[in-house]
N, C-alpha and C positions, 0 to 999 in steps of 0.2 A: 944324622940326628936332628940338626937344625932344619934340614929339608923336611923331615917328617912332622916336626912341630908346625912349620909353616903351612904344610898341607892340611893338618888338622884344623888349624886356625881358619884357613881359607874355607874349609868345608862348613865350619860353624857359622862363618859370616854369610856364606851363600844360603845356608839353611834358614838363618834368621831373616835374610832378605826375602827368601821365597815365602816364609811364613807370614811376614809382614805384607807382602803383595797379596797373598791369599786372603788375609784378614781385610785388607782394604777393598778387595774385590767383593767380598761377602757383604761388607758394610755398604758399598756402592749399590749392590744388588738389592739389599734391603731398603735403601733409600729410594731407589727407582721404583720398587714395588709399592712402597707407601705413597709415593707421588702418583703412581698410576691409579691406586685405589682412591686417592683423593679426587683425581680427575673423573673417575667413574661415578663417584658420589655426587660431584658437581654436575655432571652431565645428566644424571638421572636422580634428581632430588625427590624426596617423598612429598606428595601433594594430596590435597583433598579437594573435592569438587562439590559445590552446592548450587542449587537452583533457587531463584527468587521470582516472584510474580507481583506485579502492581496493577491495580485496576482503578480507573477514575470514572465516576459517573457525572454526567452534566446534562442539563436541560438544553435541548436544541435552541439555537438562537436565530436560525433562518429556515425558510421554507423554499423548496425548489420544485418547479414543474416545467413541462414543455408543452408546446402546442404547434399545430400546423395549419396552414391556410392553402387551399386549393383554388385555382382559378382557371377558366378556359376562355379561349377567344379564337376568332377565325384566323388570326395571324399571331405571330409572336408578340408584336407590340401591344395588341389588344389584351392578350393573356397577362402580360407583364403589368400593364396599366391596372387591370382589375385586381391582380394580386397585390400590387403596391398600394392601391387604395384601401384594401382590407387591412393590410399589415400596418399602414400608417395610422389608421383609425384605432387599431388595438394598442399600438405603441403610445399614441397620444393619451389613451385612457390609462395605460399603466403609469405614465409619468404624472397624470393628474392624481393618481393614488399614492404618489410619493416614491415610486420605484425609480431609482437612479439609472441613468443611461448605461453606466458600466455594468449594471446587473441585468441587462437585456442583450442577449447574444444570439446571432443567427447560427444555427447548427448546420444547416445545409440548404441549398437553393438549386432546384432542378427545373429546367425548361426542356420539354421534349414534344415532338409532334404526336398528334392523335391520328389513328388510322381506323377506317371502317372497310368492310368488304361489301361490294356491290355485286348483286347477282345479275347475270345477263338477262336481257329482256325476254329472250326466247330460248328455250332449251327443249330439245326433242324428248318425248316421253321415254324413260328408261335409260337416258344418257346421263353421264356425269358432267356437269358444267360448273367448274370451279369459279368462285367469284373473284373479282379483281380488287386488290388492296388500293384504297384511295385515301390520300391524306385528308383529314377532316379537322383542321385547325390545330391549335397548340394548347398545352396544359402546363401550368406552373405550380410547383409544390415548394413551399418554404416552411422550414421548421425553426422555431425559436425557443430558447430556454430562458427562464425568468427566475431571478432570485428575489425572494420576498423577505425583507429584514423585519418587518412588523408582522410576526407570525399570526397574530390575532386576526389579521385582515386576509389571510391566504385564501380561505374559502370564498369570501365575497369577491376577491379579485379574480379567482378562477371562473366564478359565475359570470362576471362582467366580460371576461375574454370570450366565453362561450356565446354570449349574447351578441358579440360583435363579429361573428363570422368564422371563428376558429372551428375547424372541422375535426380536430383530434387533440384532446387534452389528456395527458397521461402522466403517471408516476410522480404524484406529489409526494415529496419526502421531506421530513424535518431533520435537520442535521446541524452540526457545529461548523461555523465558518473557519475558525482557526484550530484545525485538528492537531497541528504540530505541537501546539502548547499543551494539549492534553497528553500527547505521547511523551513529551519531556517529563511531565509530572508523574505519569505512570512509570516511566523508566526509573525515576528517582526512588519511588516507592519499592520497585522491584529490587533495586540495588540494596536498599536498607534491609529488605526482607532476607536477601541472600547473606548479608553481613551478619545478621542476628543468628541465622542458621549455622554459619561457619563457626562462630564463637561457641555455640552449644555443642557442635560436633567435635571441636578441638578439645573441649573440657571432657567430653565423654571418652575420647580416645587417649587422653592424657598427654597431648602434644601441645607445642606452642606454635602459633602462627608467625612465620618469618616475614613473608611479604606476599603481595598479590602477583601471581605469575601469568594469569590469563583471564580474559573477559570475552564472553560471547553473548550476543543479543539475538533472541529468537524473533520470529515473525510476530509483529504486533497485530492485534485484532480490533477492528473498529466496527461497531454495530449500529448503523443509523436506523431510524424508524421510518418505514415506508407506508404511505397511504395510497393505495391504488384507486385512482379516480375513474371508476367505471361508469358506463352509461352517460358519458359526457355529451353524447349527441342528443340527449333528451333536453327538453326545455328546462333550464336551470331553476326557474322559479317554481315550476310545477313539481320538480323533484325535491325541492326544499334544500338542495345541497348548499346554496349560497348562504343560508343562515345556520348551517349545521356546525356544531362544535367538533373540532378535529383534535383529539388527544395527542399530545406530543411525547409524553412519557420522558424517559431518560435514556441517554446514549452511553454505551460502555466502551471505553478504550483500555485494552489490556496489553501489557508488555511483559515478556519473560526474559530473564537473563541467567547466565551461568558464570560463576566466579570460581577461579582455580587459585588455591593458596599453597605456597610452599611451607611445609611444617618441619619441625625437628623434635 
């Protein structure tokens, strides 16, 4: 009798223990499931993405152009001396016009031999008599770039360079000396533009912005004004280029950005 009571009590105890264990396991499973769901939500938050663009216009503050000087001589020393004389004359003129030495830069300097072909003194009729290549002196070519900070004088300075033996003057362009400052200003405008768009979009979607989660900057665009100096081999005074007005207009610097916000 007592043995049966003990057995029933034992079974009830074991059943309660098993039920308790099952309950704890179910609760643990639910807890783990909730934790995993939170991890998924944290790993893949809801976001919105907006683009912004900023543009800055500025009047160019410098003019830039390049020129070349060619010289020939019977030997290398003579060619270099003639080239040096022309270049020195032009540089002296540029400095007289207020151009700083740091704004005058040699782009390239080439010294190479010249060759001619001499035909043989006699050649039978109907025969092919190739000529002989003979060295005929040396040639020097030097190219220089110039930065003009007083843009009003750019046309007159180019005319003066042409009058002093420059053989090729090209690509006068008006530009901004400190382009980085324009980019920074344009970037600031682009970010403000994107922020304003994000607030409007969040209101329309009925969500709240939590924090910034991503930033990307697209390629910026810088648009200088070029003036192609054509026919520079002509007499500058006769062409009237030296006294011509060269319109500079405005330069545009544009920056685009993308902002990504986490929302809830």
